MIFI-330675 format. One record per residue: x, y, z of N, C-alpha, C in turn. Coordinates in pm, 1 decimal, m for minus. Each point is the difference from the previous one (the first is absolute). Example, Ala and Ser with C-alpha at 12.3 -4.5 7.8 and 13.67 -1.06 7.14 Angstrom:
<drenmis>
      n.c1      n.c2      n.c3     ca.c1     ca.c2     ca.c3      c.c1      c.c2      c.c3
    1319.0    m569.0     780.0     m89.0     119.0       0.0      90.0     120.0       0.0
     m35.0     105.0     m72.0      82.0     119.0       6.0     m77.0     109.0      73.0
</drenmis>
This chain:
<drenmis>
      n.c1      n.c2      n.c3     ca.c1     ca.c2     ca.c3      c.c1      c.c2      c.c3
   m3596.9    2422.6   m1135.1     m41.7     m31.9     137.5    m133.5     m73.4      m3.4
      m8.4    m106.4      74.4    m123.3     m79.0       3.3    m111.5      78.2      69.8
    m118.8      m5.4     m60.9    m114.5      69.8      60.5     m38.9     m67.0     130.7
     m31.5      83.5      97.2     m40.7     m50.7     130.9    m127.4     m82.6     m12.5
      m2.2    m115.0      63.8    m118.7     m85.1      m4.4     m77.1      13.5     130.0
    m129.6     m26.8      m9.7     m85.7      m0.1     118.9      16.1    m133.6      71.0
      42.9       3.9     124.6       8.8    m123.7      77.7     m85.0      17.3     124.5
    m112.6     m65.5      m1.8     m96.9      14.1     108.9      m2.5    m127.3      83.3
      11.4      18.4     130.8      m9.4    m113.1      92.3    m123.4      21.3      88.0
     m64.7    m109.2      34.3    m125.6      10.4      76.0      16.1     m44.5     144.6
     m47.6      86.0      89.2       1.9     m30.8     143.2    m138.3      25.9      58.0
     m17.9     m43.8     122.0    m124.8      27.6      71.8      35.6      31.7     145.4
     m70.6      94.4      56.1      28.4      41.7     138.1     m76.1     m88.1      99.1
      55.5     m22.6     119.4     m65.5     m86.1      99.1    m124.4      61.5      63.4
     m28.0     126.2     m34.9    m107.7      73.6      66.3    m139.3     m57.7     m27.3
     m11.9     m84.3    m103.0    m127.1     m68.7     m24.9     m21.9    m118.5      92.5
     109.4     m46.8      61.2      m6.6    m112.2      93.5      m5.2      48.4     144.8
      90.3      94.1      30.1      15.7      42.5     138.8      40.7     147.5       0.5
     m77.6      81.8      68.0      12.5     145.2     m11.2      78.4      59.1     116.6
     109.4      69.9     m31.8      84.2      58.0     105.1     m69.8     113.5      74.5
     m83.4      77.2     m70.8     m68.5     113.8      62.9    m125.1     m42.1      76.6
     m57.2    m112.6     m40.8    m120.5     m53.3      65.2      28.4    m145.8      36.2
      69.9     m23.8     112.0      44.1    m135.9      33.3    m114.0    m102.0      11.4
    m121.5      51.0      22.5    m112.7     m93.2       9.9     m36.2     m62.1    m134.4
      45.1      63.4    m109.4     m25.9     m56.0    m132.6     108.7    m101.8     m33.4
     m36.9    m125.0      m0.3      96.2    m105.7     m30.6      98.2     m27.9     110.3
     m35.2      37.5     121.2      90.5     m20.8     113.5      39.1    m145.0      20.8
     m88.2     m91.6     m41.5      23.0    m143.3      21.1      78.7     m66.2    m113.0
      23.1      73.6    m109.2      67.5     m59.7    m117.0     151.6       7.7      17.9
      69.0    m115.6       0.6     145.6       1.8      21.1      76.2      40.8    m126.1
     122.6      42.2      21.3      89.4      40.8    m108.4      11.9    m107.7    m108.0
      16.6    m126.8      43.3      23.0    m108.8     m95.6    m118.0     m17.4     m95.2
    m121.6      15.9      50.8    m117.8     m10.9     m87.5      m0.5     113.4    m102.3
      33.0     116.6      48.1       1.7     119.4     m84.4      93.4     m18.5    m119.5
     125.5     m33.5      25.1      96.2     m10.6    m110.3     m25.3    m124.3     m86.0
     m50.2    m106.5      60.1     m31.3    m120.2     m78.3    m110.2      29.0    m100.4
    m101.8      73.9      43.3    m112.5      29.8     m88.8      38.2     102.1    m107.1
      92.4      90.3      32.7      51.5      91.9    m102.4      62.2     m78.9    m114.4
      85.3     m96.9      35.7      67.0     m82.2    m100.8    m100.9     m84.2     m76.9
     m94.5     m57.5      71.5    m104.1     m83.3     m61.5     m81.9      79.0    m101.9
     m21.8     127.4      27.8     m79.7      84.5     m89.4      79.4      45.5    m122.6
     130.6     m23.0      m0.7      79.4      30.9    m117.9      81.5     127.7       5.1
      25.8      49.9     120.0      82.3     121.0      13.6     144.4     m38.2      31.5
      93.4      90.4     m35.6     141.2     m30.2      24.2      62.3      90.9     105.0
     m76.7     100.3      47.2      53.8      92.1      99.6    m100.2      34.2     107.3
      51.6      58.4     107.5     m83.5      41.4     112.7      60.0     125.5      63.4
     m85.7      80.5      58.2      49.5     105.3      88.4       4.4     m58.4     141.3
      45.5      76.4      95.9      22.3     m52.1     135.1    m113.8      41.0      92.8
     m48.6     m96.6      78.5    m100.8      27.8     101.8      58.2     m20.2     138.7
     m73.2      42.4     101.6      50.8      m8.3     137.9      22.8    m143.1      49.3
     m66.5     m97.6     m62.1      18.0    m138.8      44.4     121.0     m67.2     m64.4
      62.0      68.0     m94.2     114.1     m60.0     m68.6     119.5      m9.8      94.8
      77.5    m109.9      m9.6     119.4     m13.3      85.4      92.2     120.5     m13.8
      55.6      43.6     111.5      88.8     117.4       0.4     144.7     m37.1     m32.7
      30.2    m129.9       7.8     134.2     m48.5     m32.8       5.1     m26.6    m150.5
      85.8      72.4     m75.0       5.3     m18.1    m145.6      21.7    m144.6     m42.9
      81.7     m76.7      73.4      26.9    m139.4     m37.6    m126.0     m84.3       8.8
     m76.4      20.5     106.0    m124.6     m76.4      19.6    m101.7      37.4    m107.8
     m11.5     129.7     m24.7     m95.6      46.8    m101.3      41.0     m47.3    m139.0
     127.6      12.8     m33.4      47.0     m42.0    m132.2     m24.5    m148.4     m25.0
      21.1     m81.8     102.3     m21.9    m144.1     m16.3    m147.3     m29.2     m27.4
     m88.2      64.5      75.4    m144.8     m21.1     m17.6     m44.0      44.1    m139.9
      58.6     108.8     m48.9     m36.1      50.7    m132.7      55.6     m89.0    m110.9
     125.4     m43.3      15.9      63.5     m84.8    m102.2     m76.2    m130.7     m18.9
     m51.9     m55.5     108.0     m77.6    m123.6      m8.6    m123.1      16.0     m88.7
     m46.3     124.9     m12.0    m123.9      27.2     m73.6      23.6      77.1    m130.3
     126.7      23.3     m33.0      31.0      71.9    m122.8     m38.9     146.2       3.9
       5.7      60.4     118.6     m37.7     140.1      17.9     122.2      84.7      34.9
     m14.0     129.1     m22.6     101.7      94.8      44.9     m69.6     124.3      56.3
      69.0      72.0      86.3     m54.9     125.6      53.0      30.9     111.8     m98.3
    m101.5      83.7     m28.0      20.5     107.2     m97.9       5.0     139.0      63.7
     m52.5      15.3     120.3     m10.9     133.7      61.1     m58.2     m17.2     139.8
      11.1     103.8      79.2     m70.5       5.4     127.5     m23.1     145.6      37.7
    m114.5      26.3      56.0     m41.3     133.3      45.0      98.2      55.2     102.5
      37.8     126.4     m18.4      78.4      70.6     101.0     m76.0     124.1      42.4
     m25.7      12.3     129.8     m66.6     119.1      54.0     103.6     106.5      28.8
      m1.5     108.2     m80.2      90.5     111.9      28.5     m74.4     105.4      82.0
      73.7      71.4      81.4     m57.2     107.3      82.3      85.0     126.4     m19.0
      24.3      32.3    m124.1      88.4     112.1     m32.3     m61.8     135.0      32.4
    m131.2       6.6      11.7     m66.6     127.0      33.5     m12.9      21.6     150.0
      23.7    m105.0      78.9     m24.9      12.5     143.7     116.8     m43.0      89.5
     103.2     m61.3     m57.8     112.3     m47.3      81.5     132.4      46.4     m60.7
     105.9       1.9      79.7     131.1      36.9     m54.4      42.8     m97.4    m109.4
      64.9      51.1    m103.0      39.4     m83.3    m113.2      84.9    m119.6      43.8
      95.2      23.1      89.3      93.0    m106.6      39.6     m72.3    m120.5      60.2
    m109.3      28.6      72.7     m81.9    m107.6      58.6     m60.9     m86.0    m110.0
     m54.6      66.9    m100.5     m64.7     m69.8    m111.8     103.8     m78.8     m79.0
     115.7      62.0     m22.1     105.2     m67.0     m77.2      47.0    m128.9      67.6
      10.6       3.1     130.3      45.0    m117.6      75.3     m95.0    m117.6     m23.0
    m131.4      27.3       8.1    m100.2    m104.1     m23.4       1.5     m45.2    m145.7
      20.8      95.2     m88.7       1.5     m30.2    m143.2     114.4     m94.9     m34.4
     116.3      24.1      55.0     116.5     m84.9     m29.6     m23.3    m143.8      47.7
     m61.4     m15.2     116.8     m34.3    m134.3      49.0     m94.8     m69.7     m97.1
    m102.2      74.8     m42.9    m100.6     m50.8     m92.9      65.2     m35.6    m134.5
      84.5      88.6     m48.6      71.0     m21.2    m126.5      84.4    m126.8       2.8
      76.4     m15.4     107.0      91.0    m114.2       8.8     m75.5    m132.3       9.8
    m112.9       0.7      70.6     m82.5    m121.4       6.9     m53.4     m35.0    m138.6
     m55.6     100.5     m68.5     m56.1     m23.7    m133.6     107.2     m50.3     m96.7
     116.7      58.9       6.8     109.7     m42.0     m87.6      32.6    m147.7      24.3
       1.6     m38.7     126.6      35.0    m137.6      36.8    m104.3    m101.9     m46.7
    m123.7      45.7     m21.6    m104.3     m93.0     m46.8     m29.6      17.6    m149.4
      87.5      71.6     m69.1      m7.7       4.4    m145.3     m73.7     115.7     m63.1
     m61.4      86.9      80.6     m72.8     114.1     m57.1      96.7     108.3     m43.6
     m35.8      71.5    m106.5      82.4     111.8     m46.1     m82.2     128.4      m8.5
    m121.0      m5.9      53.6     m89.6     116.2       5.0     m41.9      22.3     143.9
      m7.3     126.7      40.5     m48.7      35.8     133.7    m115.4      98.1     m17.3
    m115.9     m34.6      52.0    m118.6      85.6     m13.3     m23.8      81.1     126.3
      24.1     129.1      m6.7     m18.1      87.2     117.2    m131.4      75.9      m8.3
     m60.2      21.5     115.8    m120.4      83.5       8.8      12.9      87.5     123.7
     m17.1     130.5     m16.8      13.8      92.7     112.3    m117.3     m16.6      96.8
      35.8     m30.2     125.1    m102.4     m23.3     102.6     m13.1     115.4      98.8
      77.5     105.9     m19.3     m18.6     118.9      82.7    m141.1      54.2     m21.1
     m76.2      11.8     107.0    m138.3      51.3      m0.1    m100.9     m93.2     m68.1
      42.8    m120.5     m39.2     m91.0     m91.5     m70.3    m120.6     m37.6      86.4
    m116.6      m9.7     m64.7    m121.0     m45.4      72.0     m47.4    m134.9     m54.1
      82.4     m66.0     m81.9     m46.9    m123.4     m63.8     m35.8    m109.8     100.3
      61.6       2.9     117.4     m30.9    m101.8      99.8     m91.8      50.1     110.8
     m52.5     122.2     m15.3     m83.2      59.4     105.1    m148.4      m1.3     m37.1
     m83.5       9.2     102.8    m144.3       0.9     m22.4     m45.6     142.8     m30.9
      45.0      49.3    m114.2     m34.6     135.7     m44.4     m42.9      m6.9    m145.8
     m91.4      88.2     m43.4     m41.3      m2.3    m140.4     119.0      22.8     m92.3
      19.5     m92.3     m93.6     124.0      m1.6     m77.9      17.6     123.2     m88.3
    m109.3      63.8     m40.6      13.2     121.7     m81.2       3.6     125.6      87.4
     m94.6      12.8      90.8     m10.8     122.9      78.6     120.5      24.5      90.4
      59.5    m108.0      51.3     109.8      15.1      96.0     137.3     m20.2     m63.7
       4.1      m9.1    m130.5     126.1     m22.5     m70.6     102.4     109.7      31.4
     124.0     m36.5      31.7     101.5     102.7      29.6      42.4      77.8    m124.4
      37.3     124.3      21.7      55.0      84.9    m106.3     132.1      55.8      52.7
     108.5     m25.4     m69.9     131.5      41.1      47.1      22.5     150.4     m17.8
      75.7      57.3      92.8      43.7     139.5     m12.8     117.1       6.0     m98.6
      38.1     120.2     m39.3     115.2      16.0     m88.7     126.2     m59.5      59.6
      18.6      22.0     130.4     119.2     m52.6      67.5      m1.5    m152.8       2.7
    m119.1     m57.3      20.0     m11.5    m146.6       2.5      27.8     m59.6    m138.6
     m48.0      66.3    m103.0      30.0     m45.7    m136.1     151.3       1.3     m26.0
      64.5     105.5      45.7     145.4      12.4     m18.5      72.1    m115.3      69.9
     m39.2     m27.5     125.8      61.6    m109.4      75.2     m25.2    m134.6     m67.3
    m121.4     m16.4     m50.2     m35.6    m125.7     m65.2      83.6     m21.5    m126.7
       1.5      99.1     m85.8      69.2     m14.5    m127.8     151.1     m14.9      17.8
      57.3      83.6      85.9     144.5     m10.0      24.3      34.7    m132.4      67.7
     m84.4     m40.5      94.0      23.1    m126.0      71.3      m8.7    m120.6     m91.6
     m97.3       0.8     m90.7     m13.7    m112.1     m93.6     119.2      m6.9     m95.3
      49.1     113.5     m43.7     120.9       0.1     m83.6     117.6     m63.5      74.0
      11.6      34.3     127.1     110.4     m55.7      79.5     m17.2    m150.8      20.9
    m123.2     m42.7      25.0     m26.1    m144.1      14.9      23.1     m72.0    m132.5
     m31.6      68.0    m110.3      24.6     m57.5    m132.1     147.4     m28.4     m22.7
      86.1      87.2      50.8     144.9     m21.8      m9.0      41.6    m121.9      82.0
     m64.2     m15.7     116.0      28.8    m116.0      84.9     m43.3    m129.3     m68.5
    m113.2       4.2     m70.2     m46.8    m117.6     m75.1      97.6     m32.3    m112.6
      47.7     104.7     m68.1      91.5     m18.3    m113.5     133.8     m61.6      41.9
      37.9      18.3     127.1     124.6     m61.8      49.1      m2.2    m151.4     m16.5
    m122.3     m57.3       2.0     m15.4    m145.1     m16.9     m57.1     m32.7    m137.8
       5.9      97.4     m89.7     m57.3     m16.8    m133.7    m149.3     m32.8       7.9
     m67.5      67.4      93.5    m144.0     m17.3      18.4     m72.3     127.8     m41.5
    m129.3     m14.6     m30.7     m79.8     114.2     m43.9    m102.5      37.3     106.6
       1.0     128.0      39.0    m101.5      50.2      91.9    m120.0      46.9     m82.0
    m118.6     m45.6      38.7    m123.0      41.8     m67.7     m94.8      58.7     103.8
     m85.0      90.8     m44.7     m94.2      62.1      93.2    m141.4     m53.2     m22.6
     m61.6     m46.4     109.5    m134.5     m57.5      m4.0    m102.9     103.9      45.7
     m67.6      64.6     m95.2    m109.8      92.0      32.6    m111.2     m81.7      65.8
     m69.0      57.6      98.6     m91.8     m81.5      80.9    m113.2      83.7      56.7
    m119.1     m58.5       5.2    m115.4      66.4      61.5      29.1      36.4     146.2
     m46.9     116.2      40.3      13.2      41.0     139.4     135.1      57.8      36.2
      82.8      27.8    m102.8     133.4      54.8      25.9      16.6     133.2     m73.8
     114.9      61.8      20.1      27.5     129.6     m62.2      37.5      m7.8    m146.4
      21.1    m121.4     m51.3      23.3     m18.3    m144.0    m102.4    m101.5     m49.4
    m116.2      50.7     m33.9    m113.7     m83.0     m39.6     m52.4      38.7    m138.9
     m11.2     129.4     m25.8     m62.4      49.2    m122.7      99.4       8.7    m116.0
     m53.9      16.8    m120.1      86.0      16.7    m117.6      87.3     124.5      14.2
     m58.5     108.5      53.9      76.0     124.1      17.9     114.7     m19.8      99.1
     m24.7     m79.7     104.8     104.8     m26.1      99.4     108.8     m90.4     m58.4
     m40.4     m95.4     m82.5      99.6     m84.1     m68.9      85.5      87.7     m91.4
     m65.1      92.3     m72.1      73.8      93.0     m86.7     103.1      78.0      80.4
     m42.4      53.9     112.0      90.4      82.5      81.3     119.4     m81.6      48.4
     m27.0    m123.0      41.6     107.7     m86.1      48.3      97.9     m33.6    m112.4
     m52.2     m40.5    m112.8      86.2     m38.0    m112.3      80.2     119.5     m52.0
     m64.7     115.8      m7.2      66.0     119.6     m53.9     110.3      52.9      91.1
      m6.2     m34.6     127.9      97.2      53.8      96.2      96.6    m104.2      55.3
       6.6    m114.7     m69.3      97.5    m102.8      37.6      79.9     m38.8    m124.1
     112.9     m63.2      23.8      92.6     m37.7    m107.0     m47.5    m130.6     m64.6
     m21.6       2.6    m130.6     m50.7    m118.3     m71.0      97.1    m118.0       7.6
     126.4      28.3      24.5      99.2    m107.7      13.3      m8.9     m66.7     136.6
     m53.6      72.7      96.5       0.6     m49.1     138.3    m136.5     m47.7      50.2
    m106.8      47.0     m64.1    m133.5     m38.3      46.2     m91.0     m32.2    m118.4
     m58.2    m118.9       5.2     m98.9     m39.5     m98.6    m139.0       5.0      60.3
     m99.2     m35.6     m81.3    m138.8      m3.1      45.9     m49.3    m143.3       6.0
     m64.9     m33.4     110.9     m72.2    m125.8      10.3    m144.0      33.0     m39.8
     m40.2     m44.8    m117.0    m130.0      34.0     m57.7    m105.2     m99.5      48.9
    m103.6      52.4      66.2    m104.3     m84.1      60.2    m136.6      39.7     m54.6
     m58.1     m87.2     m80.8    m129.3      30.6     m63.9    m110.4      25.2     101.4
     m11.0     m86.3     100.7    m109.4       9.1      96.0      m0.9     128.5      80.1
     117.1      43.8      44.5       7.3     122.7      79.8     m31.0     123.5     m84.3
      39.6      m2.5    m126.4     m31.3     114.0     m87.1    m149.9      11.3     m26.1
     m63.5    m111.4     m30.5    m143.8       3.6     m29.9     m79.7      32.3     126.1
      39.7     m54.0     114.1     m66.6      30.9     127.4      10.3     150.1      28.5
     113.3      59.9     m33.1      19.9     142.4      25.3     m74.3      88.2    m100.3
     m56.9     m62.5    m104.1     m74.8      76.5     m99.8      87.5      55.2    m110.5
     119.0     m59.4     m18.5      94.8      51.2     m99.1     m15.6     m70.5    m135.2
      60.0      58.4    m101.5       6.5     m59.8    m133.0     117.9     m97.4      m0.2
     m28.6    m126.6      22.5     108.1     m97.7      16.7      81.3     m19.4    m127.6
     m63.6      17.3    m114.9      74.0     m12.1    m125.6      81.6     125.8     m28.2
     m50.3     115.4      42.3      73.5     125.2     m15.2     129.1      m0.4      79.8
      m7.1     m49.5     125.1     119.7      m8.7      84.9      99.5     m99.0     m60.8
     m51.9    m111.0     m49.4      84.9    m101.0     m63.5      76.6      59.6    m117.8
     m72.3      72.2     m83.9      61.1      59.7    m118.8     102.9     107.9      38.3
     m37.7      85.9      95.0      86.4     111.6      37.7     131.7     m45.4      61.8
      m7.7    m103.4      86.0     118.8     m39.2      75.5      55.1    m137.0     m38.7
     m35.3     m47.1    m119.0      46.2    m132.2     m45.6     151.1     m14.7      14.8
      74.3     104.2     m32.7     146.2      m7.1       6.9      55.1     m15.0     140.6
     m83.9      25.1     100.8      44.8     m11.0     140.0     m51.3    m127.3      68.4
     m86.8     m74.7     m67.7     m62.5    m116.5      65.1      98.3    m115.8       8.4
      26.4     m43.3     123.8      95.6    m108.4      24.6     m66.5    m124.5      60.1
    m126.9      12.6      37.4     m70.0    m111.6      65.5    m149.2      25.6     m18.6
     m78.3    m106.6     m16.0    m143.3      16.0     m28.4     m82.9     m86.1      94.6
    m101.8      61.9      61.0     m99.3     m72.5      79.0    m130.2      m3.9     m77.6
     m47.5    m120.0     m27.1    m126.2     m19.9     m71.2    m108.6     m29.0     103.4
     m81.7     101.0      23.4    m105.7     m10.3     100.2    m129.4      47.5     m64.2
    m104.3     m81.9       6.5    m129.4      36.3     m57.5     m88.3      62.9     107.5
    m107.6      62.5     m44.0     m87.8      72.7      92.1    m145.9     m30.0     m33.5
     m79.1     m24.3     103.9    m143.8     m21.9     m18.8     m70.3     135.5      13.6
     m51.5      50.0    m111.4     m56.3     135.1      m4.5    m113.1      20.2     100.4
     m86.7     m99.9      15.8    m114.3      14.3      91.8      46.8      22.0     143.9
     102.7     m74.0      41.5      53.8      15.1     136.2      71.1     135.0      12.5
      73.0      36.8    m102.6      71.4     128.5      m1.9     m97.3     116.9      17.3
    m109.6      m2.0     m74.8     m98.9     108.6       9.5     m58.4      10.4     140.3
     m22.5    m114.1      60.9     m52.3      m2.7     137.1     104.0      55.5      97.6
     124.3     m35.4     m20.7     109.6      47.5      85.7       8.9     152.3      m3.2
     m13.7      57.9    m119.5       6.0     145.7     m15.3    m122.0      65.3      65.0
    m117.5     m53.3     m30.8    m126.5      57.7      50.3      m9.1      m6.1     152.0
      40.2    m112.5      56.7     m13.7     m20.6     145.0     126.3      35.6      77.9
      98.1      59.0     m71.8     123.9      48.7      63.0      73.0    m108.3      81.6
      23.1    m111.2     m63.6      69.4    m110.0      66.2     148.8      29.8      15.3
      61.3     m68.7      97.0     145.7      m0.5      10.7      54.6     m94.3    m107.3
     129.3       8.8     m22.9      62.1     m87.9     m99.3     m17.2    m146.6      40.0
      24.6     m30.7     127.4      m7.0    m139.7      44.0    m142.5     m54.5      m4.5
     m99.7      84.0      27.8    m139.1     m45.8     m12.3     m30.5     m34.5    m145.8
      47.9      82.2     m90.5     m21.6     m26.4    m142.7      62.7    m133.6     m40.5
     119.4     m26.6      51.8      66.9    m127.5     m28.7     m82.9    m116.1      53.8
     m44.2      11.3     125.2     m80.5    m106.5      61.0    m128.4     m26.0     m78.0
     m56.7     107.4     m52.9    m126.8     m12.3     m73.2      20.1     m45.9    m144.6
     125.9     m17.0     m41.6      27.2     m56.7    m131.3      14.0      98.4    m112.8
      54.0     119.5      28.1      16.7      99.5    m107.3     100.7     m48.5    m104.9
      98.3     m77.9      43.3     102.2     m49.5     m92.4     m21.7    m147.2     m33.3
      47.2     m39.7    m117.0       1.4    m139.9     m39.6     111.3     m20.2    m102.0
      10.9    m121.3     m50.1     107.4     m30.8     m95.9     m40.7      45.3    m139.8
      97.8      25.3     m87.0     m32.0      39.0    m137.7     m94.4    m100.0     m66.5
    m100.5      56.4     m66.8     m97.3     m84.7     m68.6    m124.2     m27.5      80.4
       1.0      39.6     127.5    m116.6     m26.4      85.4     m75.3     128.0      35.7
      60.4     116.4     m32.4     m63.0     127.7      33.3     m36.7      77.7    m124.9
      12.3     132.9       7.3     m48.9      86.1    m108.2     108.2      79.3     m73.8
     126.8     m22.5      34.0     107.7      68.8     m70.8      31.5     m75.0    m129.5
      18.3      75.5    m107.5      39.7     m58.2    m127.8     152.6      m4.3      m4.4
      56.0    m120.2       9.6     145.6     m14.8       3.6      62.6     m14.3    m138.1
     m80.6     m30.4    m100.8      57.0     m24.0    m133.5      88.2     115.9     m47.9
     m44.6     127.3      11.9      87.6     109.8     m43.6     124.0      16.4      87.1
      m7.1     m39.4     125.9     118.2       4.0      87.6     104.0     m99.9     m50.6
     m45.9    m122.3     m25.5      90.8    m103.6     m49.4      62.7      40.7    m133.5
     m82.9      51.5     m90.0      49.5      40.7    m132.3     106.4     108.8      11.0
     m28.1     101.7      83.1      92.2     113.4      14.2     133.1     m43.4      60.8
      m4.1     m84.6     101.8     123.6     m45.6      64.1      84.4     m83.2     m96.6
     m65.7     m86.0     m76.5      73.7     m83.1     m95.5      58.2      84.4    m114.0
     m80.3      96.9     m47.7      46.3      87.7    m107.5     122.2      81.2      44.6
       0.3      41.3     126.7     112.3      78.2      54.3     120.0     m87.3      36.3
     m10.7    m129.7     m27.7     108.2     m96.1      31.3      30.6      m3.2     150.0
    m107.3       9.6      79.0      17.6      m7.5     145.8      68.2    m131.8      36.8
     100.4       8.3      84.8      66.5    m119.6      50.9      m5.1       3.0     152.0
     m52.7    m105.4      55.9     m11.2      m6.7     145.7    m119.2     m84.6      39.7
     m45.4      23.9     121.3    m107.7     m80.1      57.2    m136.6      65.1     m17.2
     m98.1     m83.1     m29.7    m141.0      33.7      16.9     m45.2     m79.9     121.5
     m55.1      68.8      97.5     m38.3     m66.6     125.0    m151.0      11.2      21.7
     m66.1    m113.7       6.6    m141.6      m0.8      38.1      m3.8      30.5     149.1
     m64.1     111.2      34.4      m1.7      41.6     140.5    m140.3      48.9      33.3
     m79.5     m91.6      53.9    m140.3      34.2      26.6     m38.5     m46.0     139.6
       6.2      92.5      95.6     m33.5     m37.4     136.3    m149.1     m28.4      10.7
     m30.9    m121.6      47.1    m138.3     m41.2      18.2     m10.6     m82.3     127.7
    m122.8     m26.5      40.4     m25.6     m89.8     112.9       1.3    m142.2     m55.2
      99.6     m81.8      38.5       7.8    m135.0     m55.4    m119.9     m88.2      34.7
     m74.7      38.7     104.1    m121.3     m75.1      33.9    m108.9      22.8    m105.2
       6.8     115.1     m68.7     m97.6      31.7    m104.2      52.8     m30.5    m139.5
     130.9      12.9     m17.9      62.8     m20.1    m131.2     114.5     m99.4      17.1
     m26.2    m126.6     m29.8     101.4    m104.1      17.2     128.2      38.5     m73.0
     110.8      11.4      71.7     123.0      52.4     m60.7      49.6     m79.0    m120.7
      m2.1    m132.7       9.6      47.0     m81.7    m112.3     m91.9      18.0    m121.1
    m128.1      m2.7      23.1     m96.5      17.0    m109.5      20.7     133.8     m71.2
      18.2     106.6      77.9      15.7     133.2     m59.7     137.9      17.5     m64.3
     100.7     m66.7      53.7     133.0       3.7     m62.1      m4.3     m67.9    m137.0
     m68.3    m113.3      m8.2     m14.2     m71.9    m127.3     m79.7      85.0     m99.2
    m104.3      64.9      49.6     m82.6      87.3     m84.6      84.3     114.9     m58.5
      82.2      60.9      83.8      85.8     110.5     m44.8     101.2     m48.2    m102.8
      59.5    m115.7      27.2     101.4     m53.9     m92.1     m60.7     m29.1    m137.6
    m118.2     m55.9      m1.9     m67.7     m31.8    m126.5     m34.8     127.5     m76.2
     m43.1     102.4      72.3     m37.2     127.5     m62.2     121.9      67.3     m64.6
     112.0       0.8      69.1     121.4      63.1     m53.3      49.1     m76.3    m123.4
     m10.2    m132.0       5.6      39.1     m80.6    m115.6     m88.2      31.3    m120.6
    m130.0      12.8      26.4     m96.3      25.4    m107.7      14.8     141.0     m58.8
      12.6     100.6      86.8      m0.6     139.3     m45.5     137.9      53.4     m39.1
     104.9     m55.5      58.8     134.9      53.5     m25.5      90.2     m99.9     m72.5
     m41.5    m125.6      m3.0      85.2    m101.1     m61.8     125.8     m26.1      78.6
      m8.4      23.4     129.3     117.3     m19.6      87.7     m26.1    m115.8      95.1
</drenmis>
């Protein structure tokens, strides 16, 4: 049997150009500029933003002209706060759209009780799920994973600041109580380091479950201020807590080495929400692409 090879594809998220959670950031930047600059910077994939055409034919044509493909899109699940059938209905719509635009990965993040979009201190007001909520979440994700598998798609879970699955311990609980065949992990460097976790420890522990990767750097000075002054998640973003790989303080070299050694196959996505007025999106996309080429040989 031939040994599995590492096949890594590079994408970039539109959040550096135009922010769905903070519409004032990049509100004036059109979809066409966003995807054109992604291609110009040397990326072959993109995640989906709110400005992207909702008609798969229109979106596919715009992407094909630029040699891009869609690799994933965020799905907000509410398995802890809403009936499962309601969530499943929205999930199937989301799944079918993604399938039609070429994606085979779906990144879900539980938004029940989330404070990521609220003006609340991101650590002090962080939600903590009850036992019953954990049960609903884990069982619900397994069921959604089956729905994804119907289209030969992979459901991945995106741990995120300000939500009930943020810490390494919460990631452990989620992974340990879900089916590895039905749910993978979307590994995000920036959210782990912001949460104060051992980002390499999580990578090593759950490497076998990682189906999608977000490469997000963090500026330590801004992070320390965010913690000290009890900022909300969105204030931290506005103030520049995140940046592209190679521009902040996270060491990505061991991440790249570990993923390649494990024969990871899938997408690496540069995903660094910033204010485009402060961080020119094309300039930072080119910077990220050069850094990944230099440090990972990809």
